[in-house]
N, C-alpha and C positions, 0 to 999 in steps of 0.2 A: 590490508585495507579491505574492508567488507562494504557491498552496495545493495541497497534494497531496490528491486525493479518492479514495476507494474508490467505485467505481459499482457497482451490484448487477447485474454481468454475468457473474460466475464467470470473470473472465478472469485473476486471480491476478496483477494489477498496478495500480499506481496511477497516476493521470492528474494532470498538472500544468495548472493554471488560473492565470490573471492575476487579482489582485483589482482590480476597477474602484475608482476614486478615491472614489466615493459610499458604497462599502462598506469602505473602509480603516479599520480600528479596531473594525469592527463584527464581522468573522468571527472564531470562536474553536474552537479544535480540539475536535472531539465534535459540532459542529453538524451539522444535515442541510442541505445546500446544493442549489439548482437550478442545473444547468450544462448548456451545450450539448454534445450528443454526436452526431456525424454531422450527419444533417438533423433531429434532434428534440431535445426537451428531456429530461433524465435528471436523477436525484436521487442524491447521494452524500453520505458522510460526510467531513468535513473531518479529515484526519489529522496534516497537519504544515503549518506556516506559516512563512515565511521571506522575506527580502528578495531582491529580483531579482538583487542584486549577489553573493549566495552561490550562485547556480545558474549551471550553465553550458549555454547552450542548443545545439542541434545545429548552427545555423548563424547567422551575424549577422543575417541577414533573416528567420529563423524567427519567425513571428506565433502567440503563444498565445492561445487562445481565452479569454473573460473570463467569470467568474462571473455568472449572471443574477440571483441573488438568494439571500435566506436563508429557508428552507423553514419553520424554527422557530428563534426566536432563543434558546432555552434548549438548550444542549448535551445531547444524549442519552447521552453518555458522560464520566464524570469522567477525570482523568488516571490514576488507579488502575484503572478498568474497560479503559481502553485498553490498559494493561499486559497485563490479564489476557486480553484478546481476542487481543493480539499473542501472548501465550504458547500459546494454545490453537492459533492458526495454525501457530506454527513447530512445536509438539509433535505435532499430528495431521497436518502437511503438507497443511493446508488452506487455500484461498484466503482472504485476510484479509477480502474483502467478504462471504463465507458466514458466517464466524464472526460478523461485526458483525450480520449479518442474523438470526442465531440468537438474539442475545442482546435483540433487542426484538421484542416480539409485532407479527406483520404487521398487526393491527388498528390499531395505533398508528402505523404508517408510511404507511398508506393516505393519498393526497392529501385525499380527501374526509371523513377521519375528524375527528369532532367531537363535543363534548358534545351530550346530548340536552336541548332546551329546550323547558319547558311554561309556560304562563300560571299565575301565582302570585297569590293573592288575599291581600293584606296589610290588614287592618283598621285604619282610622284611629282613634286614641283617641277616647272618647266624648266628652270634654270639648272637642275641637276640632270637632264635627260638630252642625249644627243640625238635630234629630230633626224638627221641624216640616216638613221638604221631603220625607220619605218617606211612602209609603203604609202602611198598616197591614202589609200582606204584606212590603214591603221591610223596614219596621222589625223584623218578626219575624226575617226571613232574616239581617239585619245581626247581630242580637243572637246567633243561632246561630254566624256567621261568628267573631264575637268570642269566643264561649264556647270553640271549639276552636283559637283562635289563628291563623284564616287557614288556607289550604291550596291545593291546585292546583285550578284550575277543573273540571277533570273530575271530581275526587273531590268537591267541594263540592256540584257538580249532582247526583251520584249519591246523596249522602248525604242531600240536604235536597230532593230532587225538584225543582230549579229548572232554569233555562236560563243559558247564557253571556250572553245578551241583557239578562237581569234583573240580573245581577251587573254588567254594564257600565252599566246604568241607575244602579245604586247609586254606581259609580264617578263617573259623571256629575255627582251630587249631592254628592261629596266624602266618601262614606262608607267607600270603600276604595281602594287602590291596585291596580292590576292590571299586572304586569310579567313580562317573560320571564325566567326562570330556568333554570339547570342543574339537571336532576333526575338525580340519581345512580341508575345502573343496578346495583342492589344484588343479588349472587349469593346473599345470605342473606336476602333479603327472603323473609317469610312463614315462615322457618325457626325453630323453638322453641329460643332459645338461653337457658339459665338462667344467672344470674351464680353464680360459685363462689369460695370464699375459699382461701387457702393452706392446705394441710393440715400437720400436724406430722409432721416428717420423722423417720425411724428413724436409728440411729447410721451405718449403710452409706449412705444417702441423704445425710446431712449431710456425711459426708466426701467423697462425690462431688461435691456442690455447692461446698464449700470448695475442692476441687481446680479447679473451673472459674472461679469468682470470685477465688481467689487471696488471700482476705482482704482484699480491696480494699473500702475505705470509699466511700461516695458522694462523689464528687469535685466535685459542684456548688458547695459553699461555698468551695473551692480555686480552682475555675476561674472562678468569677464567675457572676452569675445568667443572662448570655448565653452563656458559654462551656462547652465540653464537652471534658473530658480525654479523650484516646485510651487505650484499653485497652491492657494489656501483652499483646501477642499469643501469644507463646511457642510451645512445640510443641503440635500437635493433640492431644487427648485422646480416647482409645478409652474409652468408657464401656461396659463388658462387664457387663451385668446379666440375670440369668437372666428368663426371660418372668413378668410379674406382679410384678417387683421394684420398679416405681414409677419407671422412668426418666423417664416424661413428667412428673410432678410435678418433678422434679429439674430439667426443662427449663424448666417454667414459673417456678419460682422464679430460675432463673438468667436467664431473661428479664426478670422484674421487676426485678432487680438493674440490667441494662442500661438499662431504660428509667428508673429512678430516677436513673441517672447521665446521662441525655440522650442515650442512645444506641439504635439500633434492632437488629432481629434478623430473621433468616431461619431459617425450620424447614422443611427438605426431608423429604416423605415419598415413599415409592417407587411408589405406586399411586394414580390418580385415586380409587380406592374407598375409600382411607383418608382422603382430603382431607375430607370432611364431617364425620366423627368427630372428625378432628384440629382443624379449624377451630371446631368447635362448642365445644371444650374451652378453646381458646385466646381464643376469642370471650367466652366465659363469664368468663375471669379478666381479659381486657383491654378488652372491650367494642369500640367504634369505632376502636380503634388497629389492628384486625387487618384485613388485606387478603388476599385468595385469589387465586392465579393458577394456572390450568391449562387444558388445551385445550378442556374441556367447557364452558367459559363461552361466552357469545354475544360477537361482536365489540363490541357495546357495553360489555358487562360488563368484558371485557378492557381495553378503552381507559380506562374510568374508574377501576378498580382500579390500572392501571399509573400513572396521573396521580395519583391519591391517594398512591401511594407516592413519586413524583418529587418532589411538592410538601412531603413531610413529614407529611401528614394522618395517613398510615397509617405505624406504626412496627415493626409485627411483620407479616411475610410468610410465609403458608403455602402449599406447593404442591409438585408434584412436580419433576423434574430442571430444567425451565426457570426455576424460580423462583431458581435460583441467581444469576442476573444481575438479579434485581430492583433497582432503583435506589435502595436504602434509604439515607438520609442518616445520616451518622456511625454506620456499620455497627459494633456492638460483639460480636456474636456469631452464629456460623452453627451451626445444629444439623442433622446428617445422621442421621434416625432410619432404623433397619434398614439401615445403612451398606453391609451385604453385598449388598443386592438388586441384580439384575442390570439391572432397569429403569432403573437410573440411568445406563446406557451408552445414548448416543444411537446408533441405528442408521442415521442418513443423516450426509453431511458436513455439519458436522465431526463426527468420530465421537469425542467427548468423553465422560468419565466425570464426572458432576456431584460425586460423592465428590472426585475429585481436583481438579476445579475449585474446590470449596469450599475446599479446602486451600490452594491457590494464592492465591484471594482474601483468604484469611486472611493470607498473607504480605504481598500488596500493601497491604491496608488495615489491616494491624496489628491485626487482630480476633481473637477466640478463635473456635476450631473444635472442636465436639464430635461425635464419630462414636459413634452408640450402636447396640448390637445385643447379642442374646442369642447369637447365632452369627456372630461377626465373619468378615469375609472373611480368607483366609489371607495377602492381601497386607498388610492393617491389623495383623493378629496378628504378621506377620514384622517390621513396622515398629516395633511396641512391642520386640520382642526385640532389634531393632538400636537402640533407644535414640532413635528418630525421632519416636514418639509416646510421650505419657505415659499411664498406665493408671488408670482408677478401676474398681473392681469392686463389684458389689452380688450376692451370691452367694446370697441368701435372698430370697422372697417378702414382700411388705408384711405386716405385722401376723401374722407367723409363720405364714402360710398354707402348708400342705405343698404339694411339687409333686405333680402327679397320679401315681397308679399306673399303669404301663404294662404292657401284655399284648401279646405277639408271638404271633400266630395263624399257623400253618403251613398255608397254603391248600391244599398237597399232601394233607394230611391230610383236610381238608375235602371233597376230590373224592370220595373213596370209589371206589365202581364207576362213578360218572359219568365222561364223557369230558373234562368241563370242570369248572372250579370255579364254585361258586356266586358271585353278586355279593356276597352278605354272609355272613358267617361266622355259624353258630347262635349263637355266643357273643355276636356283636355284635349280632344281632337280640334276644337275651335282654335284654342291656344296654339297648337303645333301649326296649323295652317297659317296663322296670323304670322308666327316666326318665320315660316318659309317665305312668306310674301316679303317680309323685311329684310330677308338675307342672314338672320340670326340663326343660332343653333340650339338644338334642344338634347338634354339628356333625359333618358327614361330608365328608371331602376326597377328590376325584378329580381329578386334573390333566389331564383330557381333555374337551373339550366336545363336544356333540352326542350323537347317539343310539349309533352303533356306528362303529367305526374304518374298517371297510370293508364293501362289499358284494360278495361273491364268489360265483362260479357254483360250484354243488355239483358239477356234473357234469364240468366241465373245469379248473375252479380259475381263472378268469379274474377279475381284480379290475377294477372300474370306476375308470379313472384320468382326471384332468383332461387335456384334450388341450393345455393350455397350460403345464402343470408336471408334473414327474416324481414325483407324488405320488397316492395314492389319495383319491378323493372319500372325504368323511364323511357318513353317512346322518344327516340331521336329522328327527325324528318329528314335530316340532311344526309345520313346514310340508311335511312329506312330500317332501323334495327332497335330492339330493346337492350337498354343497358342498365347493368347495376352501378349505382354511384358509390356503392362499398368496396366491392371486390374488384370492379371493372370487366366482369364477365357481360357477355353479350349474346343474343341469339335474334333470330328473325321472327317478326311477329307470326303467330300462328293463323292458318286459313279458317280454322273453326275452333270453338271454345273445346278445351280438352276435358271439360266436365260434362257439357250438354250438346256439343257438336253444333251449337248455334254459330251462325256466321256473322252475326250483328254485335259490332263491338262500339264502345264509346271511349273517345280519348278525353280523359277527366283531369282535370288541373292545367295550369298554364304554366309553359316555361319560356325561356327568352326566344328559342325557335319559332314557337307558335305566335309569339308577340311580335316578333320580327316580321313574319309571314302575314299577319293582319295589317301591321302598319304598311307594309308594301302595297296591300290591296286599297287602304285609304289614301296613300299617297305614292302614286305610281309613279310620279316624276322626281321624288326626293331620293337623295343618295343617303342610304342608311348603313352603318356600321353595327356589328353585334361583337360584344367583348365578354367572354365568359371562359371557362376552362377548356371548351371544346374549340373555340376560335383561336385561342392563343397557346396551342400545343407546339407549335414550330420555334425554334429559337429566334429572337427579336421579334416575334409576332406582337408582343405586348407594345413595344416600342413602336413598331410599323403603324398599329392601328391609331394610337394616340397621335403620332406624328401627323397622320393624314387628316385626323379631326382638327388637329390644331392648325394645320395648313389650310382648313375649311375645304377640304376635299369631300366632305360629307355633311349633311344637315342635321342627321340624328344619329345619335350614340345611344343604342340600349345594351344593357349589361347587368352583371351581378354584382356582389359588393366590390369587385376590384375597381369599379368607378365611383365608388361611394364616397372616397376620402382622398385628400391629399392633391387632386388634380386641379388645374387651374387653367380654364379656357375664357379669355375675355370676352368672346362673341357669344357665350353661352348665356341666354337670358330665360331660359325656361328649363324647370327640371319637373319630371312627372315621377311620382312614387306610386308603383302598382302594387297592390295587395300589400298595403303598409302594415297591417296587424297579423300578418302570418305567424311571426315569431311570437307573439304575444300569447299564443296558445301553447306554446312549448312547456313540457313539464320541468321546469328548471326555474331555480330562484334568480337567477339572473335574466329572465326573459324580459322583464320591464326595461332593465338597464340597457340591454342589447338593442331592443326596439327603439327607445329613445336615441341612442347614439346613431344607429343607421340611419333613421329618418332625419336628424339633426345634421349629421354629416353630408347625406347626398343633397339636402336641400341647400346647404352652403355652397354648392357648385353653380349657383344661379347668381347672376348679376355682380360679378367680381370685379367688373372695371367700370367705364363710364355708363354703360346702359344697365338700367334697373332690370332686376329679376324677378321672375314669379315662380312659385312653386304650387303644383297641385298634388295633392296626397289623397289617394283612393283607398277607401276603408269601409269595412262594415261596422266599424265600432267608432262612429265619429265623436261619441261624448266620452270616450276612455281618456281619463285624465294624461296617460302616457302620450297619446297621440296630440292632445291638446297642448300639453307643455313642450312636447318637441317642435310643433307648429310656431309656437311662440318663442322658441329658443329660450325656455325658462330653464336653464340648467339648476341654478340655485335652488329654485323650489322644487324641481323634480329630486334633486339629490337630498334636500332636507326630508322629503317625504319617504323616499325609498330606503333612507338610512334609518329612519324612526321604525319602518317595518322590519327592516333587517334585524334591528336590536330587540324588537319583540320576539322574533323568531329564533333569535340566537344563531344568526348566520354571518358570515363574512361581511363587513371587516370586523365585527366585534368578536367573532370566534374563528379559530383556525378550521378549515375544512378538508378533508381528503377522503379518496374513494379508492378502494382496493377491487380491481377487475379479475375476476378468476376466469380462465378459459381452458376448455378442455374439448376433445372430440366425443367424449362420453357425458351425456347430458346428467345422468345420475351422480357420477364422479364429481363434477363442478359444483353441483347443488349440494352435495354432501359436505365437501370441503369449505365451501362458502359459509355453509350453516355452522360448522365446527368453529371457523375462526371468529365468525360473528359472536357466538356464545362466550367463546374463550376471551375475546377483547373487551365484551360488555363488562368483565369483572376488573378490568385494568383501572386503577384509580386515576380519576379526572377525566375519563375518556367517556363520550356519549356515542354509543354505537347504534346503528340500524340493523333491522332484520336483514338477513340476506336475501336478495330478490333479483329477478332478472331485469336488466335495463331494458329501454324501449326497444333497443336492437338487440334482441335475445341471442341472434346467431349471425356471425360474420365470418366469411370465408370458410365455412365449414366447421367453426369452432362454437360450441355453445358458451353462453357468457352468464356469470352472475356478479353482482355487485354488493360491496358493503361500504357503507358511508360512515365516517368518523368525524367527531367534533371535539375540539378542546381548547383552552384557553391559550395554548402555544403549540408551535410546531415541533417543539422537543418533545412534548408530551407524546404527540402521535409517532414521531420516529422512535421513540423509546420503547413504546408499546408495540411498535412493529417489528423492531428487532427482537424484543423478547418472544412474540409468538412465533416467528419464523425459526428461532433457534428452539423453542419448546416443542414446535409441531412442524417438523421439516415435511415440505410438500413432495408428493410423488412425482416421477419424472415426466409422468404423461399429463401434469397440470401445469399451467402458466398462470401466475399472477403479477399484476403490476400495480404499484402503489403510486397515486398521484396526489401529493401535498398541494395545496391550493388549486385544486382541480377547477378546470374552466368547464369542460364538457362533461356532464353529470348524466346525460341520458343515453 
């Protein structure tokens, strides 16, 4: 027998090994194997098994190396998951081994990964123990251990002020049994999760739920006690519900249906910051059946959660994009919440979009897929119009709560005789003061972290830039330093200008730290929280900030886009959007779409319960149609206009779009090869290719960058052209290139 193995070396090829007689019949597709590679041992996944007679070797005397062993007898990939991984590899033009690696947490694949084991004390029933053998102290301790039902040695020693030696002495007399057991590293340990019951759905929610479950009755009786009927997959469903329309309750009841039918579910959320709130809601409904997967977990937590899913102990998985690969048994439903969010796109090879992967997993596993959003991506909206996706709409908030009243504030008028606009409009400040007086809460959105965007010399105009990146340093007041938001480098602010020696600097631009400082001056008695990448670097910090705000331990929450979507605070009645038009000026064909989505999403945080909400949008472009339509929650009109513009320009979703990013330490080398590829690709039939040019970020982490953009009627055309050019003109070793099909970030 022969087996083809994908080894984690990014070589984009499989290696054939002979299966030794002692392992014949033991090796399965999807297993992790130990194999010789060169002069060392490597590990790789078995992707194909065949008889030796089916394979032609290079020469009659060619000797294949033999598999050394099986690293894990249970396959990591089902046949359906291997189909999915191969699809990702083909679609993104990525090495199959990197696609396999991205589908399994690194903590699970480490050779030394194992469960955490501790000593557990299990009391022996009282009628089977001779109480006369124990001292009075031992007898009292044994009674306490029985009362709590046993426990971990460390826990019992702490609780009853005893020692492991005393417990061992009781064991020697037959009072308890002490043994090693696996202790789950629970990411929700110590978190307050309150049980919840299903809510009564309104007619729109009921219609949406019926569209998802399709009137299917629980099939367990028909399938048998141990059988599980497969769901009818059908077309993906776009659940278009306004903010506050109750989409999450629809998800919960759809998942409850799947669980009743013996199937599992995956719920994808766009940001780690959303995960604690979402997990709490799902754990409150489904208890220990819920597992969470995301990068903020410890290695041990990821290992244990993944194995709970793999063994079927956990049936509902919640997490960001990587959770789309969770090994859920009998998968019945995948929910992609806030499906429009750009964080679903992986920015490293393989550059997949978790939304699209979810749709394809639904095809391979014949399960249902629901894409939910108040502001759907234009790609998904176009798929609805083309009949590829079904549509379920929820146009009203639950319980008849009104949408918030929206005010557009012209910041040019706020300037008056000043040279620059204030951070906060006087109308917004008055509204915040009124909320403080009424004991209600406010959310302020500013999509820029740090204190100021640039540190600029007033005398000569010199801007302090990162020496490794073509970007200005951002000043951070918390630690009084200049930080690069690209490479993470930092330095202390200079005493004098390195160009003209002037000591007169200006802090231009506004970040969340500066806005927080100004807010504290305006409202010295208000309790203010800030939520951005700087304030959430510690583990659980996202959840801690949101929990404090939910418990009304703060009056105002100011933050970046991590507060803009998916959060539900009943006492928030005011939302302020600062610098709403900043993203409109970006040189990106998706700038209008992103601006609309951000404004509409953050506006939806206001007035989600009994109290009505109000939104103030600060902008220098009050008459811009994108700003106006976002304020009116006019998604249909925005989508109609933007799709017409995209069609005229030949851009997605009407054409497939890709970028090739070239990087090298040598500026001339990267330019020369990018231009060579651009000219060569331009001759490929059906492909429209841009000239090679540096992107807005010309240098990052010491690497010079050039970009080539491609458009075609299908992704297959782009992929075929790329495979052709890479084979025809191999790149030098000191040059890096990354192809991104369906690119999100084009600057």
